[in-house]
C-alpha positions in Angstrom: 28.9 -8.6 21.4 32.5 -9.5 20.3 34.0 -6.3 21.7 31.8 -6.2 24.8 34.1 -8.4 26.9 31.4 -11.0 27.7 32.8 -14.4 28.5 31.4 -17.4 26.5 32.7 -20.1 24.2 31.1 -18.4 21.1 32.7 -15.0 22.0 36.1 -16.5 22.6 36.0 -18.3 19.2 35.1 -15.1 17.4 37.7 -13.1 19.2 40.3 -15.6 18.4 39.3 -16.0 14.8 39.1 -12.3 14.0 41.8 -11.1 16.5 39.4 -8.8 18.2 40.6 -7.0 21.4 38.8 -4.9 23.9 39.8 -1.7 22.2 38.2 -2.8 18.9 36.1 0.4 18.6 39.3 2.5 18.7 41.6 0.4 16.6 42.0 0.7 12.8 41.2 -2.1 10.4 44.0 -4.6 9.7 45.2 -4.8 6.1 45.0 -8.6 6.4 41.3 -8.6 7.5 38.9 -10.9 5.6 36.1 -9.7 3.4 33.6 -10.7 6.2 35.4 -8.7 8.8 35.6 -5.7 6.3 31.8 -5.8 6.2 31.6 -6.0 10.0 34.0 -3.0 10.3 31.6 -0.9 8.2 29.1 -1.1 11.1 31.6 0.4 13.6 30.5 4.0 13.0 26.9 3.0 13.5 27.7 1.1 16.7 29.6 4.1 18.0 26.5 6.2 17.7 24.5 4.1 20.1 26.9 1.8 21.9 27.3 2.4 25.6 29.4 0.3 28.1 27.8 -1.0 31.2 29.4 0.9 34.0 30.3 -1.5 36.9 33.7 -0.9 38.6 34.8 1.4 35.8 38.4 0.1 35.9 38.5 -0.7 32.1 36.6 2.3 30.8 38.6 5.3 29.4 36.6 8.4 30.2 37.8 10.3 27.1 37.6 7.6 24.5 35.2 4.8 25.4 31.4 5.3 25.0 30.2 5.1 28.6 27.6 7.9 28.7 24.6 7.5 26.3 24.4 10.3 23.7 27.4 12.2 25.2 31.1 12.2 24.9 33.1 14.3 27.3 35.8 16.6 25.9 38.6 17.9 28.1 39.2 21.6 28.3 42.9 21.0 27.4 43.8 18.6 24.6 46.8 17.3 26.6 44.3 15.7 29.1 43.5 13.1 26.4 46.8 11.5 27.1 45.9 11.0 30.7 44.6 7.5 31.3 41.6 8.6 33.4 39.3 5.7 34.0 35.6 5.8 35.1 36.8 4.1 38.2 38.4 7.3 39.3 35.0 9.1 39.1 33.0 6.7 41.2 32.2 7.4 44.8 33.0 4.0 46.3 31.3 4.9 49.6 27.9 5.6 48.1 28.5 3.4 45.0 26.3 5.8 43.0 27.8 4.7 39.6 27.6 1.0 40.2 24.6 0.2 38.0 23.7 -0.5 34.4 23.5 2.5 32.1 21.5 0.7 29.4 21.6 -2.2 26.9 22.8 -1.9 23.3 20.6 -4.1 21.1 20.0 -4.8 17.4 16.6 -3.1 17.7 18.3 0.0 19.1 20.8 0.0 16.2 18.0 -0.2 13.6 16.2 2.7 15.3 19.4 4.8 15.4 20.2 4.1 11.7 16.6 4.7 10.5 16.5 8.0 12.5 19.8 9.2 11.0 18.9 8.4 7.5 15.2 9.1 7.2 13.9 11.2 10.1 12.3 14.3 8.8 12.7 13.4 5.2 9.8 13.4 2.7 11.0 9.9 1.7 10.2 8.6 5.1 6.5 9.8 4.8 6.4 8.2 1.3 7.2 4.8 2.6 4.9 5.2 5.6 2.0 6.0 3.2 2.9 3.0 1.1 2.9 0.5 3.9 -0.5 2.0 5.1 -2.1 1.8 1.7 -5.1 -0.5 1.1 -3.0 -2.9 -1.1 -2.0 -6.5 -0.8 1.4 -7.1 0.8 2.8 -8.4 -2.5 1.8 -5.2 -4.3 3.4 -3.1 -1.5 6.6 -5.0 -1.8 6.7 -4.7 -5.6 6.1 -0.9 -5.3 8.8 -0.6 -2.7 11.3 -2.5 -4.9 10.5 -0.1 -7.8 10.8 3.0 -5.5 14.1 1.8 -4.1 15.3 1.0 -7.6 16.2 -2.6 -6.8 13.8 -4.3 -9.2 15.8 -6.3 -11.8 15.1 -4.3 -14.9 17.6 -4.3 -17.8 19.2 -1.1 -16.7 19.7 -2.3 -13.1 21.0 -5.7 -14.1 23.6 -4.1 -16.5 25.1 -2.2 -13.6 25.8 -5.5 -11.8 26.3 -8.0 -14.6 28.5 -7.3 -17.6 27.5 -8.2 -21.2 23.7 -8.3 -20.4 21.1 -7.0 -22.8 19.4 -4.0 -21.2 17.0 -3.2 -24.1 13.3 -3.1 -23.4 11.6 -6.4 -24.3 8.4 -4.6 -25.5 9.8 -2.0 -27.9 13.4 -3.3 -28.5 14.6 0.3 -28.9 15.4 1.9 -25.5 17.1 0.9 -22.3 14.7 -0.8 -19.9 14.7 1.6 -17.0 11.9 1.9 -14.4 10.6 5.1 -16.0 10.6 3.6 -19.5 9.2 0.2 -18.6 6.3 1.4 -16.5 5.4 4.7 -18.1 7.0 5.5 -21.5 7.0 2.2 -23.4 4.2 1.8 -26.0 2.7 -1.2 -24.2 2.7 0.6 -20.8 1.2 3.8 -22.3 -1.5 1.9 -24.0 -2.4 -0.1 -20.8 -2.5 3.1 -18.8 -4.8 4.7 -21.3 -7.4 2.0 -21.3 -7.4 1.1 -17.6 -6.5 4.2 -15.7 -9.9 6.0 -15.6 -8.8 9.0 -17.6 -5.5 9.6 -15.7 -3.0 11.0 -18.3 0.4 9.6 -17.4 2.1 11.3 -20.3 1.2 14.7 -18.9 2.6 14.0 -15.4 6.3 14.9 -15.0 8.1 11.9 -13.6 11.9 11.7 -13.5 12.8 9.0 -10.9 11.6 5.7 -9.5 10.3 7.4 -6.3 8.1 9.7 -8.5 6.3 6.6 -9.7 5.5 5.6 -6.1 4.5 9.2 -5.2 2.0 9.1 -8.1 0.5 5.9 -7.0 0.4 6.6 -3.2 -0.8 10.2 -3.8 -2.8 10.0 -7.0 -4.0 13.1 -8.9 -7.1 14.7 -7.7 -10.2 12.7 -8.7 -13.9 13.6 -8.3 -14.3 11.1 -5.5 -14.5 11.4 -1.7 -11.2 11.3 0.1 -12.0 8.1 1.9 -12.3 6.4 -1.5 -9.0 7.6 -3.0 -7.6 4.1 -2.2 -9.6 2.8 -5.3 -7.4 4.9 -7.6 -4.3 3.8 -5.8 -5.3 0.1 -6.1 -6.0 0.4 -9.8 -2.7 2.1 -10.6 -0.8 -0.4 -8.5 -2.4 -3.3 -10.5 -1.5 -1.6 -13.7 2.2 -1.5 -12.6 2.0 -5.2 -11.5 0.4 -6.2 -14.9 3.2 -4.4 -16.8 5.8 -6.3 -14.8 4.1 -9.6 -15.2 3.7 -9.2 -18.9 7.3 -8.2 -19.2 8.4 -11.4 -17.4 6.1 -13.6 -19.4 7.6 -12.3 -22.7 11.2 -12.4 -21.4 11.2 -15.9 -19.8 8.3 -17.7 -21.6 8.4 -15.9 -25.0 4.7 -15.1 -24.6 3.6 -12.2 -26.6 2.0 -9.3 -24.7 -1.7 -9.0 -25.4 -3.1 -5.6 -24.5 -6.8 -6.7 -24.2 -5.9 -9.7 -22.0 -3.8 -7.5 -19.8 -6.7 -5.0 -19.4 -9.1 -7.9 -18.5 -6.6 -9.2 -15.9 -6.3 -5.8 -14.3 -10.1 -5.4 -14.1 -10.6 -8.9 -12.7 -8.0 -8.5 -10.1 -9.4 -5.1 -9.1 -12.8 -6.6 -8.5 -11.2 -9.4 -6.5 -9.0 -7.3 -4.3 -11.5 -4.4 -3.8 -13.9 -6.9 -2.3 -11.5 -7.4 0.6 -11.7 -3.7 1.5 -15.3 -3.2 0.5 -16.6 -3.8 4.0 -14.8 -0.7 5.3 -16.0 1.4 2.4 -19.6 0.3 1.7 -22.0 0.1 4.6 -24.0 -3.1 5.1 -27.4 -2.7 3.5 -30.3 -2.5 5.8 -32.1 -5.8 6.4 -35.2 -6.5 4.4 -38.6 -6.4 6.0 -40.0 -9.9 6.9 -43.5 -9.0 5.7 -44.8 -7.6 2.4 -47.1 -4.6 2.6 -49.5 -4.0 -0.3 -49.4 -0.7 -2.3 -52.2 1.8 -2.7 -55.2 0.7 -4.9 -54.4 0.8 -8.6 -50.7 0.9 -7.9 -48.2 -1.8 -8.7 -45.4 -2.6 -6.2 -42.2 -3.9 -7.6 -39.6 -5.5 -5.3 -36.0 -5.7 -6.5 -32.9 -7.4 -5.0 -29.4 -8.2 -6.0 -27.2 -11.1 -4.8 -23.5 -11.4 -5.3 -21.0 -14.3 -5.2 -17.3 -14.5 -6.0 -17.7 -14.3 -9.8 -21.0 -12.7 -10.8 -24.2 -10.9 -9.7 -27.8 -12.0 -10.0 -30.8 -9.5 -10.1 -34.3 -10.5 -9.3 -37.6 -8.6 -9.6 -41.2 -9.3 -8.5 -44.2 -7.2 -9.5 -47.5 -7.4 -7.5 -50.8 -5.5 -7.5 -52.5 -4.2 -4.3 -54.2 -7.6 -3.8 -50.8 -9.2 -3.6 -51.2 -11.0 -6.9 -47.9 -11.7 -8.7 -48.0 -10.0 -12.1 -44.4 -10.6 -13.4 -41.1 -12.1 -12.2 -37.8 -11.3 -13.9 -34.2 -12.3 -13.3 -30.9 -11.9 -15.0 -27.1 -12.3 -14.4 -25.0 -9.1 -14.3 -21.2 -8.7 -14.3 -19.5 -8.4 -10.9 -19.2 -4.9 -9.4 -19.3 -3.3 -5.9 -22.5 -4.1 -3.9 -23.8 -0.5 -3.7 -23.4 -0.1 -7.5 -25.3 -3.4 -8.1 -28.2 -2.1 -6.0 -28.4 1.1 -8.1 -28.2 -0.8 -11.4 -31.0 -3.1 -10.3 -33.2 -0.1 -9.6 -32.4 1.3 -13.0 -33.2 -2.0 -14.7 -36.6 -2.3 -12.9 -37.6 1.2 -13.9 -36.9 0.3 -17.5 -39.1 -2.8 -17.1 -42.0 -0.7 -15.7 -41.8 1.7 -18.6 -41.8 -1.2 -21.1 -45.0 -2.6 -19.5 -46.7 0.9 -19.6 -47.4 1.0 -15.9 -48.4 4.5 -14.7 -48.7 4.1 -10.9 -45.7 2.3 -9.5 -43.9 1.8 -6.2 -40.3 0.5 -6.2 -39.0 -1.2 -3.0 -35.4 -2.1 -2.4 -33.2 -2.7 0.7 -30.4 -0.2 -0.1 -31.1 2.8 2.1 -28.3 4.9 0.4 -29.9 4.5 -3.1 -33.4 5.2 -1.8 -32.3 8.3 0.1 -30.5 9.6 -2.9 -33.7 9.2 -5.0 -36.0 10.7 -2.3 -33.8 13.7 -1.7 -32.8 15.2 -5.1 -30.7 17.9 -3.3 -28.5 15.2 -1.7 -25.4 14.3 -3.6 -25.0 10.6 -4.0 -21.7 8.7 -4.0 -19.6 9.3 -7.1 -20.0 5.7 -8.2 -23.8 6.1 -8.2 -24.0 9.6 -9.6 -24.8 8.8 -13.2 -27.1 5.8 -12.3 -29.2 7.8 -9.8 -29.5 10.7 -12.3 -30.8 8.3 -15.0 -33.4 6.8 -12.6 -34.6 10.3 -11.7 -35.0 11.3 -15.3 -36.9 8.1 -16.2 -39.2 8.4 -13.2 -40.9 11.4 -14.9 -42.4 8.9 -17.3 -44.9 7.7 -14.6 -48.0 9.4 -13.3 -47.1 8.3 -9.8 -43.7 6.9 -8.7 -42.4 6.2 -5.2 -39.2 4.6 -3.9 -39.1 2.9 -0.6 
Protein backbone atom coordinates (compact mmCIF):
# COMPACT_ATOMS: atom_id res chain seq x y z
CA UNK A 1 0.00 0.00 0.00
CA UNK A 2 2.85 2.43 0.85
CA UNK A 3 4.57 1.86 -2.52
CA UNK A 4 1.34 1.74 -4.52
CA UNK A 5 1.10 5.48 -5.04
CA UNK A 6 -2.35 5.76 -3.51
CA UNK A 7 -3.16 9.19 -2.12
CA UNK A 8 -4.44 9.33 1.45
CA UNK A 9 -3.39 10.93 4.72
CA UNK A 10 -2.29 7.60 6.18
CA UNK A 11 -0.16 6.75 3.14
CA UNK A 12 1.46 10.18 3.13
CA UNK A 13 2.38 9.85 6.81
CA UNK A 14 3.96 6.44 6.25
CA UNK A 15 5.86 7.58 3.17
CA UNK A 16 7.20 10.58 5.02
CA UNK A 17 8.15 8.62 8.12
CA UNK A 18 9.95 5.77 6.34
CA UNK A 19 11.15 7.81 3.32
CA UNK A 20 9.43 5.47 0.88
CA UNK A 21 9.41 6.42 -2.78
CA UNK A 22 7.60 4.98 -5.77
CA UNK A 23 10.62 2.85 -6.70
CA UNK A 24 10.68 1.12 -3.30
CA UNK A 25 10.56 -2.37 -4.85
CA UNK A 26 13.78 -1.62 -6.77
CA UNK A 27 15.77 0.30 -4.16
CA UNK A 28 18.10 -1.15 -1.55
CA UNK A 29 17.55 -0.90 2.18
CA UNK A 30 18.98 2.21 3.82
CA UNK A 31 21.58 1.60 6.49
CA UNK A 32 19.71 4.05 8.73
CA UNK A 33 16.44 2.12 8.53
CA UNK A 34 14.66 1.32 11.79
CA UNK A 35 14.15 -2.25 13.07
CA UNK A 36 10.48 -1.98 12.08
CA UNK A 37 11.35 -1.10 8.52
CA UNK A 38 13.98 -3.88 8.43
CA UNK A 39 11.13 -6.31 9.18
CA UNK A 40 8.97 -4.75 6.45
CA UNK A 41 11.84 -5.04 3.96
CA UNK A 42 11.95 -8.81 4.50
CA UNK A 43 8.53 -9.04 2.86
CA UNK A 44 9.78 -7.36 -0.32
CA UNK A 45 10.74 -10.63 -2.03
CA UNK A 46 7.37 -12.12 -1.20
CA UNK A 47 5.54 -9.05 -2.50
CA UNK A 48 7.55 -9.15 -5.71
CA UNK A 49 6.23 -12.64 -6.39
CA UNK A 50 2.62 -11.54 -6.46
CA UNK A 51 2.54 -7.76 -6.73
CA UNK A 52 1.17 -6.33 -9.94
CA UNK A 53 0.59 -2.67 -10.79
CA UNK A 54 -2.78 -1.54 -12.05
CA UNK A 55 -2.19 -0.50 -15.60
CA UNK A 56 -3.96 2.79 -16.40
CA UNK A 57 -2.11 5.27 -18.59
CA UNK A 58 1.17 3.35 -18.16
CA UNK A 59 3.31 6.49 -17.94
CA UNK A 60 4.98 5.52 -14.63
CA UNK A 61 5.48 1.79 -15.22
CA UNK A 62 8.90 0.59 -16.38
CA UNK A 63 8.33 -2.36 -18.71
CA UNK A 64 11.58 -4.15 -17.78
CA UNK A 65 11.65 -3.56 -14.03
CA UNK A 66 8.19 -2.96 -12.59
CA UNK A 67 5.75 -5.86 -11.97
CA UNK A 68 2.95 -5.00 -14.36
CA UNK A 69 2.03 -8.45 -15.81
CA UNK A 70 0.91 -11.10 -13.36
CA UNK A 71 3.28 -14.12 -13.11
CA UNK A 72 5.46 -12.81 -15.97
CA UNK A 73 8.47 -10.54 -16.26
CA UNK A 74 9.54 -9.60 -19.80
CA UNK A 75 13.23 -9.96 -20.63
CA UNK A 76 14.81 -8.06 -23.54
CA UNK A 77 16.72 -9.97 -26.19
CA UNK A 78 19.64 -7.60 -25.72
CA UNK A 79 20.74 -6.61 -22.21
CA UNK A 80 21.43 -3.05 -23.33
CA UNK A 81 17.69 -2.59 -23.77
CA UNK A 82 17.37 -2.60 -19.96
CA UNK A 83 18.87 0.87 -20.01
CA UNK A 84 16.06 2.14 -22.24
CA UNK A 85 13.33 3.83 -20.18
CA UNK A 86 10.49 2.05 -21.98
CA UNK A 87 7.17 2.71 -20.25
CA UNK A 88 3.98 0.68 -20.56
CA UNK A 89 2.47 3.88 -21.96
CA UNK A 90 4.45 3.26 -25.14
CA UNK A 91 2.79 -0.16 -25.62
CA UNK A 92 -0.80 1.01 -25.34
CA UNK A 93 -2.98 1.54 -28.36
CA UNK A 94 -4.53 4.84 -27.36
CA UNK A 95 -7.12 4.61 -30.10
CA UNK A 96 -8.67 1.35 -28.93
CA UNK A 97 -7.47 1.82 -25.34
CA UNK A 98 -7.09 -1.94 -25.05
CA UNK A 99 -4.74 -1.73 -22.04
CA UNK A 100 -6.66 0.84 -20.02
CA UNK A 101 -8.11 -1.56 -17.41
CA UNK A 102 -7.24 -3.12 -14.08
CA UNK A 103 -4.98 -6.15 -14.23
CA UNK A 104 -5.86 -7.42 -10.76
CA UNK A 105 -5.70 -6.52 -7.09
CA UNK A 106 -2.84 -7.48 -4.77
CA UNK A 107 -4.28 -8.35 -1.34
CA UNK A 108 -3.08 -9.81 1.98
CA UNK A 109 -5.07 -12.97 1.21
CA UNK A 110 -3.21 -13.34 -2.07
CA UNK A 111 0.17 -12.90 -0.29
CA UNK A 112 -0.74 -15.65 2.17
CA UNK A 113 -1.74 -17.97 -0.66
CA UNK A 114 1.50 -17.32 -2.57
CA UNK A 115 3.65 -17.81 0.53
CA UNK A 116 1.87 -21.00 1.55
CA UNK A 117 2.16 -22.40 -1.98
CA UNK A 118 5.87 -21.60 -2.20
CA UNK A 119 6.66 -23.20 1.14
CA UNK A 120 4.29 -26.13 1.49
CA UNK A 121 2.75 -27.09 -1.84
CA UNK A 122 3.47 -30.70 -2.69
CA UNK A 123 5.27 -31.32 0.60
CA UNK A 124 4.39 -34.22 2.95
CA UNK A 125 4.36 -31.65 5.76
CA UNK A 126 1.41 -29.92 4.12
CA UNK A 127 -0.68 -33.12 4.18
CA UNK A 128 0.36 -33.71 7.80
CA UNK A 129 -1.10 -30.37 8.91
CA UNK A 130 -4.23 -30.90 6.80
CA UNK A 131 -4.82 -34.25 8.51
CA UNK A 132 -4.25 -32.66 11.91
CA UNK A 133 -6.82 -29.90 11.35
CA UNK A 134 -9.35 -32.45 10.06
CA UNK A 135 -8.86 -34.83 13.01
CA UNK A 136 -11.71 -35.51 15.44
CA UNK A 137 -10.08 -33.55 18.25
CA UNK A 138 -10.96 -30.44 20.19
CA UNK A 139 -9.47 -27.23 18.83
CA UNK A 140 -7.30 -26.86 21.92
CA UNK A 141 -5.77 -30.31 21.36
CA UNK A 142 -5.13 -29.52 17.70
CA UNK A 143 -3.33 -26.31 18.64
CA UNK A 144 -1.21 -28.10 21.23
CA UNK A 145 -0.17 -30.76 18.71
CA UNK A 146 0.60 -28.08 16.12
CA UNK A 147 2.86 -26.26 18.60
CA UNK A 148 4.70 -29.52 19.30
CA UNK A 149 5.05 -30.36 15.60
CA UNK A 150 6.27 -26.84 14.78
CA UNK A 151 8.67 -27.06 17.75
CA UNK A 152 7.43 -23.81 19.27
CA UNK A 153 6.17 -25.23 22.56
CA UNK A 154 8.15 -23.79 25.52
CA UNK A 155 10.10 -26.84 26.64
CA UNK A 156 13.39 -26.39 28.45
CA UNK A 157 15.38 -26.95 25.27
CA UNK A 158 13.40 -24.39 23.25
CA UNK A 159 13.53 -21.79 26.03
CA UNK A 160 17.30 -22.16 26.38
CA UNK A 161 17.74 -21.23 22.71
CA UNK A 162 16.04 -17.88 23.36
CA UNK A 163 16.82 -17.11 27.00
CA UNK A 164 20.28 -17.44 28.52
CA UNK A 165 20.95 -18.99 31.91
CA UNK A 166 17.70 -21.00 32.01
CA UNK A 167 17.46 -24.53 33.37
CA UNK A 168 16.68 -26.89 30.49
CA UNK A 169 16.71 -30.12 32.51
CA UNK A 170 13.54 -32.26 32.54
CA UNK A 171 11.37 -31.66 35.62
CA UNK A 172 10.35 -35.31 35.83
CA UNK A 173 13.71 -37.10 35.78
CA UNK A 174 16.19 -34.25 36.48
CA UNK A 175 18.77 -35.95 34.28
CA UNK A 176 18.28 -35.06 30.60
CA UNK A 177 17.51 -31.97 28.55
CA UNK A 178 13.77 -31.39 28.20
CA UNK A 179 13.27 -31.76 24.45
CA UNK A 180 9.99 -32.66 22.79
CA UNK A 181 11.11 -36.23 22.16
CA UNK A 182 12.35 -36.71 25.71
CA UNK A 183 9.40 -35.04 27.47
CA UNK A 184 6.59 -36.75 25.56
CA UNK A 185 8.17 -40.13 24.77
CA UNK A 186 11.41 -40.99 26.56
CA UNK A 187 11.07 -39.70 30.13
CA UNK A 188 10.13 -42.35 32.70
CA UNK A 189 6.82 -40.61 33.53
CA UNK A 190 5.84 -40.39 29.85
CA UNK A 191 6.82 -44.02 29.14
CA UNK A 192 4.81 -45.25 32.13
CA UNK A 193 1.73 -43.22 31.15
CA UNK A 194 1.91 -44.47 27.54
CA UNK A 195 2.16 -48.05 28.81
CA UNK A 196 -0.96 -47.97 30.99
CA UNK A 197 -3.20 -45.83 28.77
CA UNK A 198 -2.23 -46.43 25.14
CA UNK A 199 -4.09 -49.74 24.52
CA UNK A 200 -0.99 -51.79 23.85
CA UNK A 201 0.82 -49.32 21.56
CA UNK A 202 4.57 -49.66 22.18
CA UNK A 203 6.05 -46.20 21.89
CA UNK A 204 9.57 -47.46 22.69
CA UNK A 205 9.56 -49.64 19.56
CA UNK A 206 8.53 -46.77 17.25
CA UNK A 207 11.48 -44.85 15.72
CA UNK A 208 10.81 -41.16 16.38
CA UNK A 209 13.54 -38.57 15.87
CA UNK A 210 11.80 -35.23 15.44
CA UNK A 211 8.82 -33.24 16.70
CA UNK A 212 6.94 -33.82 13.45
CA UNK A 213 7.33 -37.59 13.96
CA UNK A 214 5.27 -37.27 17.14
CA UNK A 215 2.42 -35.64 15.21
CA UNK A 216 2.69 -38.23 12.41
CA UNK A 217 2.34 -41.00 15.00
CA UNK A 218 -0.81 -39.42 16.47
CA UNK A 219 -2.51 -38.37 13.21
CA UNK A 220 -1.62 -41.67 11.49
CA UNK A 221 -1.51 -44.18 14.39
CA UNK A 222 -0.15 -47.72 13.99
CA UNK A 223 -2.49 -50.30 12.49
CA UNK A 224 -5.06 -51.37 15.06
CA UNK A 225 -7.65 -54.18 14.79
CA UNK A 226 -10.49 -51.69 14.39
CA UNK A 227 -12.46 -50.40 11.39
CA UNK A 228 -10.98 -47.49 9.46
CA UNK A 229 -13.82 -45.15 10.40
CA UNK A 230 -12.99 -45.68 14.09
CA UNK A 231 -9.25 -44.93 13.91
CA UNK A 232 -10.05 -41.50 15.36
CA UNK A 233 -10.49 -43.21 18.75
CA UNK A 234 -6.79 -44.12 18.85
CA UNK A 235 -5.80 -40.63 17.70
CA UNK A 236 -7.94 -39.05 20.42
CA UNK A 237 -6.49 -41.27 23.15
CA UNK A 238 -2.90 -40.56 22.09
CA UNK A 239 -3.55 -36.81 21.89
CA UNK A 240 -4.98 -36.85 25.42
CA UNK A 241 -1.88 -38.66 26.69
CA UNK A 242 0.32 -35.94 25.19
CA UNK A 243 -1.89 -33.27 26.75
CA UNK A 244 -1.78 -34.94 30.17
CA UNK A 245 2.04 -35.16 30.07
CA UNK A 246 2.22 -31.44 29.28
CA UNK A 247 -0.28 -30.54 32.02
CA UNK A 248 1.52 -32.68 34.62
CA UNK A 249 4.83 -31.08 33.65
CA UNK A 250 3.39 -27.58 34.12
CA UNK A 251 1.80 -28.45 37.47
CA UNK A 252 5.12 -29.72 38.78
CA UNK A 253 7.09 -26.78 37.36
CA UNK A 254 4.83 -23.92 38.40
CA UNK A 255 2.86 -25.29 41.37
CA UNK A 256 5.38 -27.83 42.75
CA UNK A 257 2.71 -30.55 42.49
CA UNK A 258 4.23 -34.00 42.31
CA UNK A 259 3.23 -36.07 39.27
CA UNK A 260 0.91 -38.95 40.15
CA UNK A 261 0.76 -41.66 37.51
CA UNK A 262 -2.57 -43.17 38.58
CA UNK A 263 -4.27 -39.78 38.77
CA UNK A 264 -2.91 -38.93 35.35
CA UNK A 265 -4.29 -42.21 33.96
CA UNK A 266 -7.74 -41.51 35.43
CA UNK A 267 -7.77 -38.00 33.99
CA UNK A 268 -6.94 -39.32 30.52
CA UNK A 269 -9.70 -41.92 30.72
CA UNK A 270 -12.27 -39.44 32.05
CA UNK A 271 -11.50 -36.89 29.36
CA UNK A 272 -11.59 -39.58 26.69
CA UNK A 273 -15.12 -40.54 27.75
CA UNK A 274 -16.15 -36.88 27.78
CA UNK A 275 -14.73 -35.90 24.39
CA UNK A 276 -15.63 -39.14 22.61
CA UNK A 277 -19.31 -38.51 23.41
CA UNK A 278 -19.14 -35.40 21.24
CA UNK A 279 -18.25 -37.49 18.21
CA UNK A 280 -20.22 -40.61 19.19
CA UNK A 281 -23.28 -39.56 17.20
CA UNK A 282 -21.26 -39.83 13.97
CA UNK A 283 -19.86 -43.23 14.92
CA UNK A 284 -22.60 -45.06 16.76
CA UNK A 285 -26.00 -45.26 15.08
CA UNK A 286 -29.08 -44.33 17.03
CA UNK A 287 -30.65 -47.46 18.56
CA UNK A 288 -33.99 -48.42 17.13
CA UNK A 289 -36.95 -47.23 19.11
CA UNK A 290 -38.58 -49.62 21.54
CA UNK A 291 -41.93 -51.17 20.83
CA UNK A 292 -44.83 -49.42 22.54
CA UNK A 293 -46.48 -52.72 23.51
CA UNK A 294 -45.17 -55.83 25.21
CA UNK A 295 -45.77 -59.19 23.51
CA UNK A 296 -45.82 -62.34 25.67
CA UNK A 297 -43.36 -65.21 25.06
CA UNK A 298 -44.28 -68.80 24.23
CA UNK A 299 -45.77 -70.92 27.03
CA UNK A 300 -43.23 -72.04 29.63
CA UNK A 301 -40.80 -69.36 28.41
CA UNK A 302 -39.61 -66.36 30.40
CA UNK A 303 -39.16 -63.09 28.57
CA UNK A 304 -36.51 -60.76 29.92
CA UNK A 305 -36.44 -57.13 28.83
CA UNK A 306 -33.23 -55.16 29.36
CA UNK A 307 -32.37 -51.52 28.78
CA UNK A 308 -29.56 -49.08 29.49
CA UNK A 309 -29.76 -45.35 30.19
CA UNK A 310 -26.79 -42.94 30.06
CA UNK A 311 -26.18 -39.50 31.50
CA UNK A 312 -23.08 -37.31 31.70
CA UNK A 313 -21.36 -39.31 34.44
CA UNK A 314 -22.70 -42.86 34.66
CA UNK A 315 -24.86 -45.59 33.16
CA UNK A 316 -27.90 -47.35 34.65
CA UNK A 317 -28.98 -50.89 33.67
CA UNK A 318 -32.54 -52.16 34.24
CA UNK A 319 -33.99 -55.67 33.76
CA UNK A 320 -37.57 -56.99 34.00
CA UNK A 321 -38.44 -60.72 33.78
CA UNK A 322 -42.04 -61.86 32.99
CA UNK A 323 -43.70 -65.19 32.23
CA UNK A 324 -46.08 -65.84 29.31
CA UNK A 325 -48.99 -64.51 31.39
CA UNK A 326 -47.25 -61.17 31.75
CA UNK A 327 -46.61 -61.61 35.44
CA UNK A 328 -43.50 -59.84 36.66
CA UNK A 329 -41.12 -62.38 38.21
CA UNK A 330 -38.04 -60.31 38.95
CA UNK A 331 -36.79 -56.73 38.56
CA UNK A 332 -33.10 -55.85 38.71
CA UNK A 333 -31.10 -52.65 38.37
CA UNK A 334 -27.55 -51.47 38.83
CA UNK A 335 -25.22 -48.58 38.08
CA UNK A 336 -22.35 -49.15 35.63
CA UNK A 337 -19.35 -47.02 34.70
CA UNK A 338 -19.76 -44.68 31.76
CA UNK A 339 -18.84 -46.11 28.34
CA UNK A 340 -20.02 -45.78 24.71
CA UNK A 341 -23.76 -46.46 24.17
CA UNK A 342 -23.33 -49.54 22.00
CA UNK A 343 -20.94 -51.13 24.45
CA UNK A 344 -23.36 -50.46 27.31
CA UNK A 345 -26.16 -52.29 25.46
CA UNK A 346 -23.90 -55.31 24.95
CA UNK A 347 -22.81 -55.33 28.59
CA UNK A 348 -26.44 -55.17 29.68
CA UNK A 349 -27.20 -58.28 27.61
CA UNK A 350 -24.20 -60.10 29.12
CA UNK A 351 -25.38 -59.22 32.64
CA UNK A 352 -28.94 -60.40 32.06
CA UNK A 353 -27.71 -63.72 30.65
CA UNK A 354 -25.76 -64.24 33.87
CA UNK A 355 -28.92 -63.46 35.87
CA UNK A 356 -30.95 -66.01 33.94
CA UNK A 357 -28.33 -68.70 34.55
CA UNK A 358 -28.22 -67.89 38.28
CA UNK A 359 -32.01 -68.37 38.46
CA UNK A 360 -31.78 -71.75 36.63
CA UNK A 361 -34.15 -70.75 33.84
CA UNK A 362 -34.05 -73.12 30.87
CA UNK A 363 -36.44 -71.47 28.37
CA UNK A 364 -35.68 -67.77 27.97
CA UNK A 365 -36.20 -64.95 25.52
CA UNK A 366 -34.06 -61.80 25.76
CA UNK A 367 -35.42 -58.54 24.33
CA UNK A 368 -33.33 -55.38 23.82
CA UNK A 369 -33.54 -52.29 21.59
CA UNK A 370 -30.01 -52.48 20.12
CA UNK A 371 -30.36 -53.92 16.63
CA UNK A 372 -26.58 -54.19 16.14
CA UNK A 373 -26.16 -56.38 19.24
CA UNK A 374 -29.17 -58.55 18.39
CA UNK A 375 -28.04 -59.02 14.77
CA UNK A 376 -24.55 -60.01 15.94
CA UNK A 377 -26.07 -62.68 18.21
CA UNK A 378 -28.60 -63.98 15.68
CA UNK A 379 -26.00 -64.29 12.89
CA UNK A 380 -22.84 -65.99 14.27
CA UNK A 381 -21.07 -65.60 10.90
CA UNK A 382 -21.44 -61.82 11.06
CA UNK A 383 -18.43 -60.07 12.61
CA UNK A 384 -19.50 -57.55 15.27
CA UNK A 385 -17.79 -54.25 15.91
CA UNK A 386 -14.38 -54.56 17.50
CA UNK A 387 -15.60 -52.92 20.72
CA UNK A 388 -18.26 -55.65 21.07
CA UNK A 389 -16.29 -58.66 19.86
CA UNK A 390 -15.36 -60.10 23.27
CA UNK A 391 -18.74 -59.32 24.86
CA UNK A 392 -20.75 -60.90 22.02
CA UNK A 393 -18.50 -63.97 22.09
CA UNK A 394 -19.12 -64.42 25.86
CA UNK A 395 -22.89 -64.10 25.41
CA UNK A 396 -22.88 -66.76 22.66
CA UNK A 397 -20.91 -69.15 24.84
CA UNK A 398 -23.22 -68.65 27.83
CA UNK A 399 -26.38 -69.10 25.74
CA UNK A 400 -25.51 -72.77 25.38
CA UNK A 401 -26.46 -73.19 29.08
CA UNK A 402 -30.19 -72.85 28.18
CA UNK A 403 -32.47 -75.44 26.64
CA UNK A 404 -34.03 -72.69 24.52
CA UNK A 405 -32.64 -69.18 24.06
CA UNK A 406 -33.77 -66.41 21.70
CA UNK A 407 -32.65 -62.81 21.25
CA UNK A 408 -35.04 -60.26 19.84
